[in-house]
C-alpha positions as CSV (number, residue, x, y, z in Angstrom):
1,M,0.0,0.0,0.0
2,R,1.3,3.4,-0.9
3,F,1.7,5.8,2.0
4,A,-1.0,8.5,2.5
5,R,1.0,11.7,2.6
6,S,0.2,14.5,5.0
7,S,2.1,17.0,7.2
8,A,1.7,14.6,10.1
9,A,2.9,11.6,8.0
10,A,6.0,13.5,7.0
11,T,7.0,13.7,10.6
12,V,6.4,10.0,11.2
13,L,8.3,9.0,8.0
14,A,11.3,10.9,9.0
15,A,11.8,8.7,12.1
16,A,10.5,5.4,10.9
17,F,11.4,2.5,8.6
18,L,10.7,3.5,5.0
19,V,9.6,0.3,3.3
20,P,8.8,0.3,-0.4
21,S,5.4,-0.9,-1.7
22,T,5.1,-3.9,-3.9
23,A,1.4,-3.2,-4.6
24,Y,1.7,-2.6,-8.3
25,A,3.5,-4.4,-11.1
26,T,6.2,-2.4,-12.8
27,P,8.3,-3.5,-15.9
28,A,11.1,-5.5,-14.6
29,A,14.7,-4.3,-15.5
30,S,16.3,-7.4,-14.0
31,A,15.6,-10.3,-11.7
32,P,14.2,-9.3,-8.2
33,R,16.8,-8.8,-5.7
34,D,16.8,-8.9,-1.9
35,A,15.9,-5.8,0.2
36,V,18.8,-3.9,1.8
37,T,18.3,-2.0,5.1
38,L,20.7,0.6,6.5
39,P,20.8,4.0,8.1
40,V,20.2,6.8,5.6
41,Q,23.5,8.5,6.2
42,D,25.3,5.1,5.5
43,A,23.2,4.8,2.3
44,L,24.3,8.2,1.2
45,A,27.9,7.4,1.9
46,Q,27.7,4.3,-0.4
47,L,26.4,6.3,-3.4
48,S,29.0,6.8,-6.1
49,V,30.1,10.4,-6.4
50,R,30.7,11.4,-10.0
51,T,30.5,14.4,-12.3
52,E,27.1,14.5,-14.1
53,N,26.8,14.6,-17.7
54,R,23.6,15.6,-19.7
55,T,24.9,15.0,-23.1
56,G,22.2,13.4,-25.4
57,Y,19.3,13.7,-22.9
58,E,15.8,13.7,-24.3
59,R,12.8,13.3,-22.1
60,T,11.4,10.8,-24.7
61,A,14.2,8.4,-23.8
62,F,12.1,7.5,-20.8
63,K,8.8,6.2,-22.1
64,H,5.9,7.1,-19.8
65,W,3.1,6.9,-18.8
66,V,2.4,3.2,-19.5
67,D,-0.3,0.6,-18.4
68,A,2.1,-2.0,-17.1
69,D,-0.6,-4.3,-15.6
70,R,-3.0,-3.7,-18.5
71,D,-5.9,-2.8,-16.2
72,G,-6.9,0.2,-18.2
73,C,-5.1,2.7,-15.9
74,K,-1.7,4.3,-16.8
75,T,0.9,5.1,-14.3
76,R,-0.2,8.7,-13.6
77,A,-3.8,7.4,-12.8
78,E,-2.4,4.6,-10.6
79,V,-0.5,7.1,-8.4
80,L,-3.4,9.4,-8.2
81,K,-5.8,6.6,-7.1
82,A,-3.3,5.3,-4.5
83,E,-2.5,8.7,-3.0
84,A,-5.9,10.2,-2.9
85,V,-7.0,11.5,0.5
86,I,-10.6,11.3,-0.7
87,A,-11.0,8.7,-3.6
88,P,-11.9,10.0,-6.9
89,T,-14.6,8.5,-9.1
90,Q,-13.1,6.3,-11.9
91,G,-15.0,6.4,-15.3
92,A,-14.4,4.9,-18.7
93,S,-10.8,4.7,-19.8
94,C,-9.7,5.3,-16.2
95,K,-10.8,8.9,-16.3
96,L,-10.8,10.3,-12.7
97,S,-13.1,12.9,-11.4
98,G,-13.6,14.5,-8.1
99,G,-11.2,13.4,-5.2
100,E,-8.8,15.3,-3.0
101,W,-5.1,15.1,-2.6
102,Y,-2.4,16.3,-0.2
103,S,0.7,17.9,-1.8
104,P,3.6,17.6,0.8
105,Y,6.0,19.7,-1.1
106,D,4.0,22.8,-0.4
107,D,1.7,21.5,2.5
108,R,-1.5,22.0,0.4
109,Y,-4.8,20.0,-0.2
110,L,-6.1,20.1,-3.7
111,Q,-9.5,19.1,-5.0
112,G,-9.6,17.3,-8.4
113,A,-6.7,15.9,-10.3
114,S,-6.2,18.7,-12.8
115,G,-4.0,20.7,-10.4
116,L,-1.7,17.8,-9.8
117,D,1.5,16.5,-11.3
118,I,3.0,13.2,-10.8
119,D,6.7,14.0,-9.9
120,H,9.6,11.7,-10.5
121,L,11.3,12.2,-7.1
122,V,14.6,12.0,-8.9
123,P,13.8,13.7,-12.1
124,L,14.3,12.0,-15.5
125,A,17.1,14.4,-16.5
126,E,18.8,13.9,-13.1
127,A,18.6,10.1,-13.6
128,W,20.2,10.5,-17.0
129,D,22.9,12.6,-15.6
130,S,23.5,10.0,-12.9
131,G,23.8,6.8,-14.9
132,A,20.6,6.2,-16.8
133,S,22.2,7.4,-20.1
134,T,23.9,3.9,-20.2
135,W,20.7,1.9,-19.6
136,T,18.5,0.1,-22.1
137,A,15.2,1.6,-23.2
138,K,13.3,-1.0,-21.1
139,E,15.2,0.0,-18.0
140,R,14.5,3.7,-18.6
141,E,10.8,2.8,-19.0
142,A,10.8,0.8,-15.8
143,Y,12.4,3.8,-14.0
144,A,9.9,6.3,-15.4
145,N,7.0,4.1,-14.3
146,D,8.3,2.8,-11.1
147,L,5.2,1.7,-9.1
148,G,7.3,-0.8,-7.1
149,D,8.4,1.8,-4.5
150,D,6.3,4.4,-3.0
151,R,9.1,7.0,-3.0
152,A,9.7,7.0,-6.7
153,L,6.5,8.8,-7.9
154,I,4.5,11.3,-5.9
155,A,1.4,13.3,-6.6
156,V,2.2,17.0,-5.8
157,S,0.8,20.3,-6.8
158,A,1.6,21.3,-10.5
159,A,3.1,24.6,-9.2
160,S,5.5,22.9,-6.9
161,N,6.5,20.3,-9.4
162,R,7.2,22.9,-12.1
163,S,9.2,25.0,-9.7
164,K,11.4,22.0,-9.0
165,A,11.7,21.0,-12.7
166,D,14.9,18.8,-13.1
167,Q,16.7,20.2,-10.1
168,D,18.4,18.2,-7.4
169,P,18.6,19.1,-3.7
170,S,21.6,21.4,-4.1
171,T,19.4,23.9,-6.0
172,W,15.8,23.0,-4.9
173,L,14.1,21.8,-1.8
174,P,10.3,21.5,-1.1
175,P,8.8,24.9,0.1
176,A,7.4,23.1,3.1
177,S,10.4,22.9,5.4
178,G,8.9,20.2,7.5
179,Y,9.1,17.8,4.5
180,H,12.9,18.2,4.0
181,C,14.0,15.2,6.1
182,T,11.6,12.9,4.2
183,Y,12.6,14.4,0.9
184,A,16.2,13.9,1.4
185,T,15.8,10.5,2.8
186,D,13.6,9.4,-0.1
187,W,16.0,10.9,-2.6
188,V,18.8,8.8,-1.2
189,A,16.6,5.7,-1.2
190,D,15.5,6.3,-4.8
191,K,19.1,6.7,-6.0
192,T,20.1,3.6,-4.0
193,R,17.3,1.6,-5.6
194,W,18.4,2.4,-9.1
195,G,22.2,2.5,-8.5
196,L,22.4,6.1,-9.5
197,S,25.3,8.4,-8.7
198,I,25.5,11.8,-7.1
199,D,27.7,14.8,-7.6
200,N,29.6,16.8,-5.1
201,E,27.0,19.6,-4.8
202,E,24.3,17.1,-4.3
203,L,26.2,15.3,-1.7
204,G,26.8,18.5,0.2
205,A,23.2,19.5,0.1
206,L,21.9,16.1,1.2
207,T,24.5,15.9,4.0
208,D,23.4,19.3,5.3
209,V,19.8,18.4,5.4
210,L,20.3,14.9,6.9
211,N,22.6,16.2,9.6
212,H,19.4,17.8,11.0
213,C,17.3,14.7,10.7
214,P,17.1,11.4,12.5
215,N,19.5,8.9,10.9
216,A,16.5,6.7,10.0
217,P,16.9,3.2,8.5
218,V,15.8,2.9,4.9
219,T,14.8,-0.3,3.3
220,V,15.4,-0.6,-0.5
221,V,14.8,-3.3,-3.0
222,P,17.4,-2.8,-5.8
223,A,15.7,-2.4,-9.1
224,R,18.7,-3.2,-11.3
């Protein structure tokens, strides 16, 4: 089950085990692997530190949104349904109407799905810079539609998502400061899951945030 996100939930998550969901099928990039659990600062220390390179990046290199389980709902709708505070009505072709969502980036509740974006926690361009440029097309599709871990995709206000764009924590953090610990912890977990690197600026920013947070254990199932 995906986490219901709220300002209260953000406080709890910062001090608790963060265990990924397996509620949805996602295109497999490789055979399933065993879960790994370690304190978030240890997980951060284990990430490779490399200079980023965006050469050749195109958003179309990451195919999304897809209907991986062929139930008629694509990835965007799956996330919206899972994270709704008040469930929307689902119509033909998985069209959603009504409903209410909480956007933890800016601590807001929103009615109706039209004001929401589904954010890739680690943006597609950032993933490309950090190692995805060498992946196969299927691996990039799996990353872009990752429903196997609740931290990978998150429904947030369109305004906050577009403010973030493709930035990493060295240049952007959520406006809601109470969410910073969860955001940084989830960022480390997502990069660990996909074997992505970080650069020196990103390392510095994550270290600064996490030094003011509980050294919470994170549990990650490697995706590749």
